[in-house]
C-alpha positions, 0 to 999 in steps of 0.5 A: 941194731939192724932189723931182723932178717926174719920176723915171725909175729903171732903165727897160727897154723891149723890142720883139718883132720878127720877128727876136727881142726887142730892148731899145730902152731899157736901164736908163735913169735920170734925173730932171727938176725942176719948172720946169727943162729936161732935154735928151736928146741922141744920134744916131738909134736911140739910144732917145730917142724910145722913152724919151719914148713909154715915159713917155707909155705910147704904145708900139706894142701889143702889140709894145712893153713896159716890162719893168723900172724905174719912171716916177715922175710926182709920186710916182706910178708910171706903169708900174703905171697902167691905160690909163684912168688914163693917159688922164687924165694924158696931155694934162692933166698931161703934154703931148707935142710929136711929131716931125712935126706933119703926122702928129700932126694929123688931116688931115680935121679942122679945127684948131679941132676938134682943139684943142677936143677936147683941152680937152673930154676933160680939162676940164668945159666946154661946146663953146663955151667950148672953142672960145673957149679954143682961139682964145686958145691959138692966139693965145698960141702966136703964130698970127695971126688965130687965129679964122680958123685955127680953121676951116682944115685942117693942109695949109693951114698952113706947117710952122712954123704946124703945129708951133705948133698941136701945141704949143698942143694939148700945152699946152691943159690947162696940163700940169706936164710937156712932152715935146718930141720933136725939135720943130724937125725939118724947120723952117728955122733962123729958125722953129727959133729961134722955136719954141724961144723960144716953148717957153721963154716958155710954160715961164716963164709956166706954170712947167712942166718940159720934156724936150727931145729933140734931136740938136742940142747947140747947142739943149741948150746954150741951153735946158737945165739938165741933159743926158742923152747916150744911145747905143744905148739906154743913158745914156752920160753925164749931168749939168748942161750946164756939167758935160757941155759943159765937161768932156765925159768920155765918148768919145761925148760928146766926139765929138758936141761935136767934130763941131759947126762952130765960128767959128774953123774954117778955111773949107775944113776938114773937120768931125770925124766919129764913124766907124761907125754906131750898132749895131743892137739885134739886134747889140749889142756884148758890152761897151761899146756904143760900143767899135766906134767908140771910138779909146780902146778896150781889150780890156776895153772889148770884154768888159765893160759899163761901169757908171755912175760919178760924177765929181762930185755932178751928173756921171755917165758909163759908161766904163771908161777916162775917167780915162785920156783926154786933156784936151779943149778946153772946150766943143768935145770936141777933144783939147787 
């Protein structure tokens, strides 16, 4: 078995705020292999995007700091690199598709200039060659009349087109790893499917690893080999998609799966919901971070933080009571 292209080991990321220091990512560990897709899921505020920003070393400064753990990319610890060294890795070896394409693109520069700039930063080529490769990249991501689009500005493109441009920029230098942070946010269902298929097709062509961050479990089921379920900055459950979807063992994972609409759901039936909200980082529970929303909690859950435990060789979770929970219907999370 080959070594993972990326290994996150006990990552801790904190922010200084007016109210005090908060820990947004707490002891997170996972890995992804070359050519494979890892999905990271969870509600807003669970630490998914901060984990991605930590990998890219794009935390807002000076507030955000990685205070513990390792980020091993091809065996090299990114945490220990200088900013100049990270500049050589971002874009060239690790690409990132950001949540909102309008904020990822500069509104006062043309598409062609922004795409060519990425190539000029990381490749020893002329400006003319960069422009030619930019046209080819736009064509590769499915943008019609790419030579014409090169002269246009972001506001002249649709949301789906802008997202394709962002993907083209992320893949311009053929990175070994692509981090896609909510790549289909604010896009309609048809365009979402096209963007996800585009990423999968480019992944097959280039052999790169992909980390796909989303709140949509359906997307993870269709695209990913492994999945990490995050809650309030910690990993609640992780494993292969088959492990986690067929045998969801953490109450939070079960709640997420149970809230997905199913074809056999009666027309007027209400969808299942997880009561309550993700706790604020300044007001985290003493014990399990999910205890205030969990129907199975005990007094021990309120007082003790659960450690990660292995269910099988490829399936882990952090729950004190997982062995006592009732069985669930496969791939729904609904108690049988």
